[in-house]
PABARO-760978 format. One record per residue (C-alpha): x, y, z. Coordinates in steps of 0.02 Angstrom, whole numbers, padded with zeros to 5 digits, always signed. Each point is the difference from the previous one (the first is absolute). Layout:
XYZ;...
//
This chain:
+02397+03614+05974;+00169-00036+00077;+00044+00090+00162;+00144-00006+00122;-00045+00041+00180;+00134+00056+00121;-00055-00036+00178;-00113-00146+00046;-00055+00060+00171;-00178+00009+00064;-00050+00114-00144;+00114-00054-00142;-00033-00186+00015;-00188+00020+00001;+00010+00117-00149;+00104-00130-00092;-00131-00132+00037;-00140+00111-00063;+00097+00035-00160;+00028-00186-00024;-00186-00028+00020;-00022+00127-00139;+00111-00105-00115;+00153+00112+00009;+00177-00069+00002;+00080+00046+00167;+00182-00010+00053;+00031+00054+00179;+00157+00053+00093;+00013-00021+00188;+00140-00048+00119;-00117-00117+00097;+00003-00173-00077;-00172-00040+00072;-00076+00148-00092;+00076-00056-00164;-00064-00176+00032;-00175+00065+00034;+00004+00097-00163;+00058-00155-00094;-00140-00102+00078;-00124+00128-00068;+00071-00017-00176;+00133+00136-00004;+00189-00005-00002;+00120+00059+00134;+00165+00092-00019;+00136+00015+00131;+00093+00150-00072;-00041+00157-00097;+00106-00060-00146;-00095-00164-00004;-00166+00092+00001;+00047+00119-00140;+00072-00144-00101;-00161-00098+00015;-00103+00139-00080;-00019+00030-00186;+00031+00176-00067;-00083+00119+00013;-00009-00044+00185;-00125+00054+00131;+00049-00003+00183;-00107+00043+00151;+00082+00046+00166;-00093-00041+00162;+00136+00033+00129;+00014+00124+00144;+00013+00183-00048;+00161+00094+00030;+00172-00078-00008;-00054-00176-00059;-00097+00073-00147;+00134+00128-00041;+00137-00132-00001;-00099-00121-00107;-00046+00133-00127;+00182+00053-00010;+00050-00179-00039;-00135-00015-00132;+00064+00151-00096;+00151-00098-00063;-00098-00160-00030;-00148+00062-00100;-00007+00073-00175;-00100+00117-00108;-00183-00046-00010;-00005-00087+00169;-00129+00051+00131;+00018+00018+00188;-00154+00008+00113;+00029+00053+00180;-00141-00048+00116;+00068+00039+00173;-00049+00144+00115;+00128+00119-00075;+00008+00189+00023;-00067+00074-00161;+00145+00120-00028;+00117-00150-00002;-00110-00078-00134;+00010+00157-00108;+00191-00002+00014;+00012-00184-00039;-00115+00012-00150;+00111+00137-00072;+00155-00108+00027;-00075-00152-00087;-00071+00107-00141;+00178+00054-00037;+00042-00184-00025;-00149-00031-00113;-00089-00099+00137;-00182+00032+00047;-00044+00022+00183;-00171-00009+00085;-00025+00046+00183;-00148-00103+00055;-00084+00028+00167;-00064-00171+00053;-00136-00025+00129;-00083-00162+00053;+00111-00073+00136;-00010-00184+00038;-00176-00010-00074;+00057+00050-00174;+00020-00179-00063;-00183-00033+00037;-00085+00165-00043;+00128+00089-00109;+00112+00152+00017;-00039+00183-00025;+00136+00072-00113;+00043+00185-00023;+00120+00015-00146;+00114+00147-00042;+00104+00014-00158;-00024+00016-00186;-00161-00055-00083;+00096-00114-00117;+00086-00093+00142;-00165-00015+00092;-00085-00077-00152;+00143-00122-00021;-00018-00062+00180;-00190+00007+00002;-00023-00189-00018;+00092-00019+00166;-00104+00134+00086;-00160-00078-00066;+00048-00170+00072;+00048+00070+00169;-00145+00119+00029;-00187-00025+00023;-00112+00082-00132;+00037+00187-00008;+00138-00028+00128;+00145+00076-00097;+00028+00170-00080;+00133+00104-00086;-00005+00147+00121;+00131+00115-00079;+00184+00024-00043;+00148-00071+00093;-00022+00022+00187;-00189+00009-00006;-00022-00184+00043;+00098+00011+00160;-00069+00173+00042;-00178-00066-00004;+00050-00154+00100;+00080+00114+00130;-00160+00098+00022;-00100-00163-00002;+00101-00061+00148;-00019+00166+00090;-00189-00017-00015;+00017-00176+00068;+00084+00071+00156;-00150+00112+00033;-00127-00139-00030;+00088-00121+00116;+00012+00132+00137;-00185+00045-00014;-00054-00182+00012;+00120-00029+00146;-00067+00148+00099;-00181-00044-00035;+00019-00180+00055;+00098+00051+00154;-00148+00109+00049;-00119-00144-00033;+00109-00112+00107;-00014+00126+00142;-00191+00012-00012;-00103-00010+00162;-00078-00162-00062;+00069-00156-00089;+00007+00013-00188;+00036-00131-00131;+00142+00087-00093;+00020-00128-00141;-00188+00002-00020;-00002+00189-00016;+00140-00006-00129;-00104-00124-00099;-00158+00105+00021;+00083+00159-00060;+00056-00087-00159;-00181-00030-00049;-00036+00162-00091;+00066+00128+00125;+00099+00151-00058;+00158-00061+00088;+00001-00173-00077;+00169-00052-00074;+00121-00143-00023;+00095+00060+00154;-00161-00019+00098;-00019-00176-00067;+00175-00039+00064;-00046+00082+00166;-00134-00130+00027;+00127-00142-00001;+00131+00100+00096;-00127+00038+00138;-00030-00185+00029;+00136+00022+00132;-00064+00162+00079;+00144+00011+00123;+00133-00026-00135;+00092-00105+00129;+00150-00037-00111;+00016+00173-00080;+00096+00147+00072;-00051+00180-00030;+00159+00041-00097;-00053+00056-00175;+00126+00012-00142;-00012+00120-00147;+00052-00043-00177;+00079+00169-00036;-00134+00051-00124;-00102+00082+00137;+00151+00110+00040;+00023+00043-00183;-00184+00045-00016;+00008+00118+00149;+00162+00078-00064;-00076+00023-00173;-00155+00081+00075;+00109+00124+00095;+00105+00036-00155;-00155+00035-00104;-00096+00093+00137;-00139-00129+00000;-00081-00023+00172;-00002-00185+00046;-00033-00003+00189;-00079-00173+00010;+00142-00087-00093;+00129+00099+00098;-00076-00042+00169;-00019-00183-00046;+00187-00005-00040;+00044+00086+00164;-00110-00123+00095;+00102-00142-00073;+00159+00083+00061;-00078+00020+00172;-00043-00186+00005;+00186-00040+00005;+00033+00092+00163;-00030-00107+00153;+00037+00144+00120;-00019+00159-00102;+00104+00146+00064;-00136+00122-00053;-00132-00088+00104;+00110-00004+00154;+00046+00183-00030;-00183+00054-00002;-00038-00103+00156;+00147+00081+00089;-00057+00176-00046;-00179-00036+00057;+00073-00051+00167;+00103+00159+00005;-00139+00125-00034;-00150-00091+00073;+00065-00131+00118;-00082-00134-00107;+00036-00182+00037;+00126-00090-00109;+00009-00187-00035;+00163-00092+00022;+00077-00082-00154;
//
């Protein structure tokens, strides 16, 4: 199947390579010449402009966007509206807010263009082990693109999860769960690191993956990450992708209690404050009412 991929970053390029390995015809657009060259070396073709990409594809065209959510995606989709025609298919695989996906699907439907919002999980390991794909949109569009999903995913690793918006909604919640899992592992290993006796943290991560109830791929990655137990080159500033915020906001809107995910998000925000006002405020009040000692900054 022929596919045009817009965005050959750390996700898009590896997805293109996996599709090529599955005998699909891939044309990729990226403004980095080295990314286009790497795609060409793998057997694909590079394009420097959107017009060049669209012109290289045979109608009905299928295009897959793997670019940052927000303005870059919105701008690119706007440009595609005047360049694509009836019967074409757009697949959007970024971490997009699901309500934006619903709106965009309606816009493209009015032009006779199919639209699939596809939550994509797998990170930098996807080329090797495959990607988990959560697809929202019409059943007909899903079936049309299924050869691509089958090539990208491991067995049983893709699914049509519902109508437009459902793909990115499920990916949003997926990432919210990830926040909670990461925080739980982090707190547990911090406590292990503070134990009153020396512990082999990578060894414990490996042990717990041998049949324990907390075994997981994240725990497998923890084993290698803990090889440097002091994390000498890593600061404690933790970013958030935005999907954790959306998950918390959605939980509040729908009156669904999600305390673990919410607190894991707030912990990330706290990690960015080198001298938190709230901490200094509490210390000052303890000094005021109890004469407790304060530490200088």
